[in-house]
N, C-alpha and C positions, 0 to 999 in steps of 0.2 A: 485566219485565227487562232492564236494560241491560248489552250485553257491550262490552268495548273491548280492544283488543290494544295493549299498550305496552312499551316498554323496563322491563327488570327496573331499580328504581332504587337505584343505588349508597348505601350508608350506612343504608338503610331496611331494618331486621331484620326488618319484617312481610312483605317482599317475599322476602327469602332463606328465611323459615321457611316461606312458602305454596308457593314453587317446590320447595325440598326435600320438602314433604309430600305436593304431586302427584306428584314424580317416586317418592318410597317408595311410595306407593299404587299407582301405573302399574308400577313394576317393584322389587317389596320383595326382590328378589334383587340390587339394585345399591347399593352402599355410597355415600350422598351425606349431606351436613349442611349447615345454614347456613354453618358455617366453611368448609368446602371448596369450596362454590361462589364465597363470596366470594374466596377466595385464588384460585381458577381465573380469573376476572375480572380481578383485580388485577395476575394475572402472564401473560395471556394475550400471545401474542407480536404485535407492532402487525401483521404481517403477516397475520396469521388474520382480522382485523376481525371479532373474536369478539362477536356480539351475542346475549346471551340476552334472549327475550322472554316475556311473560306475557299470558294470557287473563283478564281481571278481569272476573265478575257481581258486580254489587249489593255490590262490595266484596271480594269473594272470589276468590283466584286458583284459578282451575279447571282452567288449561292452561298448557304451557309449551313452549319451543321452544330449541333450542341450536342456533346458527345461524353458520357462520362459513367461511371459504376454507381449503381444504387447503394451506397454506402451505408445507408441508415435502416436497411432491412434485416431482420434477423436470417433471411435465406440468401445465401452467397452465390455469386457468379449472376448476378443481375446486372444488364447493361442499358443504356438507354442512347438513342440515336434518333435528333429530331432534324430533319433536312427540309429548307425550304430555299425555293429558287426565285428569283427576281420574275414577275408574273409575265414581262416581255421577252424572258431571256431563256424560257425553257425549250427542251429538245434539242439540246447542244450538248449534254453529255454531262451537265454540271452535277446534277442529281446523282446520276450513277458513280461517278468518281467520289463524290461526297461520301457517298454508303459504302463502296469498297474501302476507301481509308478509313473509314469509321470502323468498320467491322475488323480490320487487320487489326487497328489498335486494342478495341475491346478482345479480341481473341486472345491476343499478347497478354492482355492482363487477366486471363482466366476466364472471360465471360462466357457463360452458356445458354443466357436467355437474353435475347434483345428485345427492348421495346420500342415501340416510334408511334408519334403522334403523327395522323395523317388526315387533312382536308377532306372531308367525306364527300369526294367528286368523283366521277366515272375514271378521268385521266390520272389522277392520284391513286385510287386504289388500285389501279392495273399497274401502275409502276411499283408499287408496293409487293403486290402479288406476283409478279416477273422475279423480284428479287429476294423470294422465298420466304415472305411473311405473310400470317394469316391475320385474318379480321377479328378483333376484339370487341369490348364495349365501346361506347359512343358517349362524346359529352356536347352541349352546345354552348355556343357565344351567344349572348343577350346584349343588346342595344337599349337603351333609353335615350329621348331626345330630352336632354334635362331644359335647354333655351326655350322650347315649346311645348313641350308635354306638359301634363297636369298630374302635380303629385298628389298623394293622400294627404290629408290635412294633418298638421303635426298635433299630437295628443299629449295630454299630460301623463307623466307615470302613474301606475296603479300605488295605492298605499304601499310604504315601504320600499318602493323602489325609487332610484336617484339616478338620473342620466349623466355622465360626465364624458369626457375625452380622453382618447389615449396620450394626449400631452398632462394629463392630470396624474399619470403613473410614471412620469419620467425620471422620479428617484426612485421609483422600485418597481420595475415592470413584470417582476415574478408573476403577482396573481394573473395577469393576463397570459403568462407563457402556461401555466398550470390549465385557464379554462381553454385557450387555445390548443393545447395538447389534447385533452379530453375530445373536444369537437373534432379535432382531425382524426382521431381514431374510429370515430364512428363513419367518416366519409366513405362512400363508395371507391372501390380501389382495386386494381388488380394485382397490387404490390402491399405486400404487408408492411407495415413502417413503424418504427419505436420513436417514439417523440418523446426522449427523455434527456435529451442534452442541451440545458439552458443555454450556454455558451454560444453551441450552434445557432440555435435559434433568436438569440441576441444579434448574430452575425447575419442570418439570412432572413429575418423578419424585422425585428424592432428596428435596427440600425439602418436596414434598407434606404438607399437616399429617394427612392419613389414613394417610401411608406409617409402618409401624411397623419399623424399623431393627432393634430389639430380636427381632421375632418373622421378620423375614426371614434366610432360613439360606443360607448359602455354602459349598460344597465349594471346597476350595483343594488345589493342588498346586505343591509348592516357592514359596508365597508368592503364587503368582496364581489368582484364582476362574477356576474351570473349569466351575462350574454353580450354580444359584440358585432359590430359590424366594421371590419377594418378596410381602409380606404388607402388607396395610392392615387398618385397624380404625376404628368410628365412633365410638369414644369408649365404647360399650357392650356390647353381648356379641357384636358380628357380627364375623366375620373374612371376609377375601377373598382368593384368592390373583389377583393382576394379571398376573403372568407368571411361568413356571417353565421354564428352559431350560439347555441344555448347548454350551458349546462344540464346536465341529464335530469337532476333533481327540480329543475324550474322550467321544463320544456311543457307546452302546451297553455302557456298564458301569453303568448304573443309578445314576449320581450325581445326575440330576435327581430321582428317586424318593427316593434317601436324604436331598437336603435337603427336599424337601416333607414326608417324614414325621419329621424333626426339627422343623420349622415348626410343623406340625400338632400335635403333642405338647405342643409348648410353648405353643401357644394354649389348648389345653385345658387347661393347667395355671395358666394365667392366668385361665381363667373365663371364655372366651368358649365361646358355645355352639351358635352355628351357623357354618358356613365355606360360602362360596360362591366359584365360578371359572366360566369360561367358556370354550368349545371350538367351532372351528370345524367343522362336521358334516363337514367332509373331512378333519379330524385324528384320523383312527380311533386310531392308536397313544396318544396323550397321552388321548381318552376312555376308550380301555381302561385307563390308568394311573389317571384318576380312578374310575371304577368299582372297581376294585382296593382304593383308599382308602375306598370305602364311598360315594362322592358318587351321586345319582340326577338324572337331567335334570329341572327342574321347569318349563323353559317354553324356547322357542325364539324367535328372532328371525329376521328376514329383510332382507337388503339388498333396497332398491329405487332404482331409477337413473331420472333424467328427464334428457334432453337440452332443452336449453332452446335456441330459435330454429331 
């Protein structure tokens, strides 16, 4: 058998389908489609030097890597490499070849610290450690059975609060950018980010093909968004919450829970059957809220870090 590692070829549908298939098999709780991959490549920030790689064996894509520079951090020299291999094609060298190619590329760009997400399983942890990576923080994937589970009942917004959808901000989404920036800056992370680039947010978030503006719920006070739950769908039956948060001045009032309840009910009414979300293991308040909705932890990823040089 012949194994090769190469760039994902823009415009070659079979490459995008193979990449998406491997990612879905390795991470069935993460929404990705060939179309979303093509969009991500076409709209990647030039400073990210984003480079998706595939490992191909006898014409079949069996491994993938997302590789790039963390361009939106004030700390220079940080790169990322996220490798996933077809679960039935492991132990053939695909992962090691992808890591080697990714590290050579990032080192050539001046990266000195590399970050990788690894499924928190013995074989995956051992693989990362053999390649010189050390374990860091962890995050959970959570799943909710929308088709058969019982959602908390819908509640009327408190006085002065109005529920809207993301689609209501189609003409001017900047207020949602302001809210998203504030809530994201409070998210647990081992990388410092700067959320100040509105045009990048439009490309990465607002105009992303998986974002459902209709299923994104927003709590509004005096016309200003103060809490939201942003939703993505894969064009089929799967729904994912990519961010739920509240402006600092309005926390402790249950507004994020209100928005997410509204979004989940509308997702189920639209025929979606599975809901996914993710939480840092240290974010106990949000984990408790998601368990209150009926989510169950279905997998855990651990961040691994390697210093180069």
